[in-house]
C-alpha positions in Angstrom: 124.7 111.5 84.8 124.0 113.9 88.1 121.8 112.9 90.7 119.1 115.6 91.1 117.4 115.9 94.3 113.7 117.2 94.4 113.7 120.4 96.5 112.3 120.5 99.7 109.9 123.0 99.1 108.9 120.8 96.2 108.7 117.9 98.5 106.5 119.3 100.7 104.0 121.1 97.9 103.9 117.6 96.0 104.3 114.8 98.6 103.2 116.5 102.3 104.7 114.4 105.2 104.8 111.2 103.5 106.9 108.0 104.8 109.0 107.0 101.7 111.1 103.9 102.7 114.0 104.7 105.2 113.2 108.4 104.8 115.7 109.1 102.3 115.1 112.1 100.2 113.4 111.2 96.8 116.0 111.2 94.0 116.7 109.4 91.0 119.5 109.3 87.9 118.3 111.9 85.4 120.3 113.8 83.4 121.7 117.5 84.7 119.4 119.8 82.4 116.2 117.6 82.8 114.4 119.7 85.0 115.4 123.1 83.6 114.8 122.3 79.6 113.2 119.1 79.6 113.8 117.9 75.8 110.4 116.2 75.2 111.2 116.2 71.6 114.6 113.7 72.1 112.9 112.1 75.2 110.0 111.1 72.3 112.6 110.1 70.0 114.1 107.4 72.8 110.6 106.3 73.5 109.2 105.8 70.4 112.5 103.9 70.0 111.9 101.7 73.0 108.5 100.5 72.1 109.7 99.0 68.8 111.9 96.7 70.9 108.5 95.4 72.3 106.3 92.1 71.1 107.8 90.2 67.9 111.1 92.6 67.8 111.5 91.9 71.6 114.7 93.2 73.2 114.5 94.0 76.8 118.0 95.4 76.9 117.4 97.8 74.2 114.0 98.4 75.4 115.0 99.2 78.6 118.2 101.5 77.8 116.0 103.3 75.4 113.0 103.8 77.8 115.7 105.0 80.7 117.0 107.4 78.3 113.8 109.0 77.5 113.2 109.1 81.5 116.6 110.7 82.2 115.3 113.7 79.8 112.0 113.9 81.7 109.5 112.5 79.1 106.6 111.5 81.4 105.3 108.6 79.6 108.9 107.0 80.2 109.0 107.5 83.6 105.0 105.9 83.8 106.6 103.2 81.7 109.4 102.6 84.1 107.4 102.8 87.2 105.2 100.0 85.7 108.4 97.9 84.8 109.8 98.1 88.4 106.3 97.7 89.9 105.0 94.7 87.6 107.9 92.8 86.4 110.6 93.6 89.3 108.2 94.0 92.2 110.8 96.8 93.1 108.2 99.3 94.6 110.6 101.8 95.9 112.0 102.0 92.3 108.7 102.4 91.3 107.4 105.3 93.6 110.5 107.3 92.4 109.8 106.8 88.5 106.0 107.7 88.9 107.2 110.7 91.4 109.2 112.2 89.1 106.0 111.7 86.5 103.9 113.6 88.6 106.8 116.4 89.4 106.7 117.1 86.0 103.5 117.8 85.6 101.7 114.4 84.5 98.6 113.6 85.6 99.0 109.6 85.3 102.3 110.5 87.8 99.7 111.6 90.5 97.2 108.7 89.6 100.4 106.2 90.0 101.3 107.7 93.5 97.5 107.6 94.6 97.6 103.4 93.4 101.0 103.0 95.5 99.6 105.0 98.5 96.0 103.0 98.2 98.4 99.7 98.3 101.0 100.5 100.4 103.8 99.9 97.6 107.1 101.8 98.5 105.0 103.7 101.1 103.0 103.4 104.0 99.6 102.4 103.1 97.3 105.7 103.5 94.3 106.0 102.2 93.7 109.4 102.8 96.8 110.4 100.4 95.6 108.1 98.0 92.6 110.2 97.3 94.3 113.6 97.5 96.6 112.2 94.4 93.7 111.0 92.6 92.1 114.3 92.8 95.0 116.2 91.8 95.5 113.5 88.7 91.9 114.3 87.7 92.0 117.7 87.8 94.6 116.9 85.1 92.4 115.1 83.1 94.1 111.7 83.7 92.2 108.4 82.6 93.8 106.1 85.1 92.6 108.2 88.3 88.9 108.3 86.6 89.2 104.6 86.1 90.3 104.0 89.9 87.7 106.1 91.4 85.0 104.7 89.4 86.2 101.1 90.5 87.9 101.9 94.2 85.1 105.0 94.8 81.7 104.3 93.3 81.6 100.8 92.1 83.3 99.5 95.6 82.3 102.2 97.9 86.1 102.8 99.2 88.0 106.2 99.9 85.3 107.9 101.4 83.0 107.5 98.5 79.6 106.0 98.5 78.3 103.2 95.7 77.0 104.5 93.0 76.3 102.4 90.0 75.8 105.6 87.7 78.8 107.2 88.6 81.0 104.4 88.3 79.6 104.2 84.7 80.3 107.9 84.2 83.8 107.5 85.7 84.7 104.5 83.4 83.7 106.3 80.2 85.8 109.2 81.1 88.5 107.0 81.8 87.9 105.5 78.2 87.4 109.3 76.7 91.0 110.3 78.1 92.6 106.9 76.7 93.0 104.6 79.8 92.3 101.0 78.7 91.3 99.8 81.8 88.2 102.4 81.8 87.2 101.0 78.5 87.7 97.2 79.3 85.6 97.8 83.0 82.7 99.3 80.8 82.9 96.2 78.3 83.1 94.2 81.4 80.0 95.6 83.0 77.9 95.1 79.7 79.2 91.6 79.3 78.0 90.9 83.0 75.2 93.1 83.2 76.8 95.0 86.2 76.7 99.1 87.3 73.1 99.1 86.7 73.9 98.6 82.7 71.9 95.3 81.1 74.0 92.7 79.4 74.5 93.7 75.7 77.1 91.8 73.6 77.8 94.5 71.5 78.3 97.0 73.5 80.7 94.5 75.3 82.5 94.0 72.3 82.7 97.6 71.3 84.3 99.0 74.5 86.5 95.6 74.2 87.7 96.6 71.0 88.3 99.9 72.2 90.5 98.9 75.6 92.3 96.2 73.0 92.9 99.4 71.0 95.0 100.7 74.0 97.1 97.5 74.3 95.0 96.1 77.1 95.9 92.4 76.7 92.9 91.4 78.8 90.7 92.6 76.8 92.0 91.0 74.0 91.5 88.0 75.7 88.2 88.2 76.3 87.2 89.1 73.2 89.1 85.8 72.0 86.4 83.8 74.3 83.6 85.7 73.4 84.0 84.8 69.9 84.7 81.2 70.9 81.1 81.1 71.9 81.7 81.6 76.0 78.8 83.5 76.3 76.6 82.2 73.4 73.6 84.4 74.1 75.6 87.7 73.5 78.0 87.3 70.5 77.9 85.0 67.6 80.4 82.5 67.2 83.1 83.8 64.8 86.6 81.3 64.7 88.2 83.5 62.6 88.1 86.8 65.1 88.6 84.4 67.8 92.0 83.3 66.6 92.7 87.5 65.7 92.2 87.9 69.2 94.4 85.2 70.9 96.8 85.8 68.8 97.0 89.4 69.4 97.0 88.2 73.3 99.6 86.0 73.0 101.7 88.5 70.9 101.7 91.5 73.8 99.7 89.7 76.7 100.8 89.4 80.3 101.6 85.9 81.5 98.2 85.5 83.4 95.9 87.2 80.2 97.9 84.5 78.3 97.4 81.5 80.8 93.7 82.4 80.8 93.4 81.0 76.9 95.3 78.0 77.6 98.8 79.3 75.9 102.0 80.8 76.4 105.3 82.1 75.1 106.8 83.0 78.4 105.9 86.9 78.2 105.9 88.8 81.1 104.4 91.9 81.9 106.7 93.9 80.0 103.9 93.1 77.1 101.0 94.4 79.2 102.4 98.0 79.8 
């Protein structure tokens, strides 16, 4: 495989004067034709194959091998997944940043949102809230659900990144993030309805509705909270239902991140590979 370096012009336009590790040029091992004729169909084939090796058929080696092949073909979702793997599982923020940058360079909104996350948290790059905001705004212009959700939380709910707190706006941005397929956006709405946050009244039916939307998007924490709700965690909101509680417990154990599994008192040793 041939090492392709992003041009200095692209670097300037895409990243500005960012500090990346030891100032080395951003690069990644990708196939020689990925920047000219990105083979999306082939990339998707490897990506879909990779996902068959999660959960019950878990095979980390085959999962990663096929994800890397998909990423090498410029398939954006694969680059995001590889970034998640290095950020969440390996805590290798430099490598995560590389994969997120490749997704952004290919025009992926979630790639820009991921870069915003990295700059906001100082992971793989120097912490820079202003640059984080710039990337989040680029991501929202590309309809990134991740970006809308993060701005809803970091900006409008918490009052960070130069935003003023605004409960109504926070809810609107979570709704937009959820609509665009971001599980965390759906989860934040469910949590707000469960707890009566962001100007919303407690509403068990709405909490379950949005938790289920998040769960359909493989948000393992939402599965845990559904399990707990049906175990009569909040008895004034949701009617106890042992069968539903067990169903969501099994789903959380099947795909959940370790911290989520621990929340329901059981573990199968599954890591964050299952929370992608």
